[in-house]
N, C-alpha and C positions, 0 to 999 in steps of 0.2 A: 503492500499499499505506499505510492505516496503523492504528495499537492502542490501546486504550486505553488506560492506569492514572492505578490511587488514588496515590497519595500522602499517608499519613497519611485521615482520617477529612470533611480538607476541601480536597482536592484535588483533581483532575483534569487526566493530562497528555492529548490528544491527541497523539497522533504522528503522525511523517509525517517523510520520506529525501526525498535528490538524490543517487543516483551520482555522481563528480567520475572521471575516468577518472584512471590514475594516482594517482590520494592515497588517495580509499577514498569511505567512504556519507556525506555529512551531514544529521544530525539536525533534524528543521527543529520544531518543538516548538509547543502554543496548549496556551493551561493555560484554564479554570474554576477560579473559587475561591467555595466556597457562604458566600460570610457570608453576611447580611442580604438584601442587596439585590446577587446574583452580578457576579460578573463574568469576563466574559473579553478574557484576555493573549493579543493576537494571533488574525489569524481566520487563516494557512495559508498556501498557496500560493496562485499567479498561474500555476494548472491549469486548461487545459479539461477534465483527465478526473477531478479532484479536487474530490470537493462538502461545505465546508467544514458548510454545514446539515446535510450528514443524520450526519458526524463529533459535529457538537456533539449536534446531538437523540439523538442514542441513547446519551448521559446525564442531558443536559436539555434538556426545555421548552425552545426559543431566543425564547417570547416571552415565559421569562421573568429573561433577560437586564435584568441594571439599568446597567450601567457598560463599558463594550467599549475595555481601558489596550490603547491602541496602543503600543509601546517604540519605533517609530519608524515610516514610511511606507514602508522597503519592502516589493517584491514580497513578497518569501518572506514576509512579518509580515502579510500587506492584502488577501489573496483571497479570505476572502469575510465582506473588509465590507459594502459596500453588500448582500449583501444578507441579513446578517446587522441589516442595517440595518433594512431592508422584513419582516422577521419578529420583528425586538424595538422592534414603536415606542415605550419608554420605554428604550429603549438610548440613553446618552451618549456619547460620545466621550471617553475622558482622551487627551489631548496636549499637545506645546506650542503656543507662538503660529509658532516654524517650521519644524512638523509640517503646523499647517491648513494655512500658508502650499505650502509645500511638494506636498500628496495636491492646489492650487486647483492647479496645473498639467499637472492628470492628469485628475481627477473633481473637483472640490468638494463639500466635506465641508457640511452645513446646518449655518450657525455656530447657530444654536437648538437643538444638539442634539452643541454645543461642550460640552467641561471643560477649559481651561486650566490644569493643575496644572508648577507648577517644578517642577527640583531644589530642598527646601529643605521644599516643601511637604509636606503630607498631605492623602488620600481619607478622609473618612468614608463607608465604609461599610456602620452600617446598626450602629444598640446600640452606639457608642463603640470601634469598631474599624478602627483608625487604618494604611491602608496610606502603607508613608512616603520620597517618593520621594527620589529621589539620582540625579545620572553613571556609570555607572560606568567603570570605571576604560580600554578598550577598546572600544572604540564604531567603528563604521564612516559614522551619523550623525547632522549634528550636530542631533537631534532627540531625539538616544536619553533617556530615560530609568524604567530602572528604579524597584522599589522591594520597602521590608522587610515583612512580611509579621508586625506583633506578637503575633499569635492564632500561626499557624503558628511560626516564627522561620526564618520561609525569605524567599530573599534570588531577587529575580524578578533576574534577569540581563543581562536583555535578549541581544544576540551573544554581550556578556565568559562567559570561559572556556569558550568552543564550544572543539570540538577532531571531526574525520576519522572515525571508525570503522574498523575492519574487517571489517563484514560490514551488512547487509539487517536480518538479527536483534536485533545490538546494540542499529544505532544506533536501529532504535523498537521494540524489545521488553523492552532491557535495564534498566540500570545502570552507571553509573563505572566504580564499584569493578567491575566485573566483564573491567575492562584492569590489567594489572601496573603499577601507578607507576610508574617507567618508559615504560611506553609510552604512558598521557595525559599523563605529563611534553611528550613530545616532538610528540604530538599535540596539544596546547593551543600548545604553541610556536608551530606550525606559524600554525596558525588564527593566531594571534596575527599574525604575520605581512602573512599574507594579506592580512584583514580590517582591520587598525589599520596598514600599513602605513607609518604614522606616526611611528610608536614606537619609528623606527631616528633619530628629527631633532627626538629635545624632551630639556631636561635634565631627568637619570635621576632625581635627587633629590624634581623639585617634578611629575616622575608618581613618583615610590612616597611623593611625598605621597600623593598620591587612590588610594592602598590603604591606603592607615592606618586612617580611615575603612568598611572592611566588615571589616576584621582586629578593630576595633572592635564591629561590630555583633556580628559573632562567630556569622554563619546556622547552625544544625541543620541546613537543605540547601537544596544552591545546583540552582532551573530554569531552565536557558540557554534558548534559543532552537537552540543550535546542540548539546547538549550530551547525552549521558542523563540522566536526576536525579540530581544527587549526593546519597547525605546523609549530615553525620560529615567527608566531602574537603574543607571546608571551608581549615582552614590547609595543606592539601598544596595547592592549587591557588591562594592568593596569593601561597605562597613562586614557584609556578610566573611566573604576570602577570607577578614583583616579575621576571621576567627578564629578560621580553621586549624591551627594547629594547638588549639585550646580544644578541642570537642574531642566527645570523645570516637576512640578507632573501631572502625570499623572487622567484628566476625564475621566468618561469612558461616554458611549453615554444612556440619562435620556431615559424617558421610549416612548418621541415622539423622539426621534430618530431610539427608537427601533421599533417603528412602518414603519415606514417609509421604513427604512430595512429590512422589514420582506414585502412590499408591493413588493419588489424590486425579492420575488424571485417565482419558478413558485412554485403549488405549485401540493401535487405528486396526483395517482389516486386517491387516497381516501379524499385528501381535506389536506389532514396534510400538514403543514409545512418541508421539505426535516429536519431528526436532524440536521444534518449539516452546516444550517442556525442558530445553535443554539451554 
């Protein structure tokens, strides 16, 4: 299940989601930035029943893509990457040296189509429009690089600010403000402890220093891979992730809990447990 959602005149969200049993529905977004040189941000899930190219083709001709900003090379960000490289022969992949190295352990990127951009650097996507790269405060991959779009005052934050949603409809078709403020806070703290468990072991002052540049950025809109679009919520969401080091660590289900969970699912016609149960 996926849906396209327009944010202003220059950005489209290609939204999908996955159910996480016992926790909720996790949004999985990719984005299209309609710059002079169009940018696709991440390329969806690596699942056989999802066609990223079909979703992208509903909003633009993939051949017109010039940049593919890979916020990091986890499988929920790279599903349609190589198909898109074929469909968009002039596109180049924006990543880091580490990102390209991680990709090479499975399927190497063609290096003549790679553009290395580090935090603190910027990418000109035509007409002097600059996408300013930064390292989000919370991340689950060392290659993570988000960016700020000056034109739209939008922060593309990769996994940072993620939160599970109470339903698939909210996960893929709503906005973050659809949740009551306290529910959103709790869901974002849960995601922070799941996705970035290292946050409990860092120096709190040094961590908080990484949050301050985003406060100074003061984005109008935050677009996270794992959160419906968040407009006008940056101050409260930054306050939330500032609490992450002191929040309760996530402890996942053990084997007994897994067996109890599986017992609650209806087996398929062949006796197998449905994939979404896992």
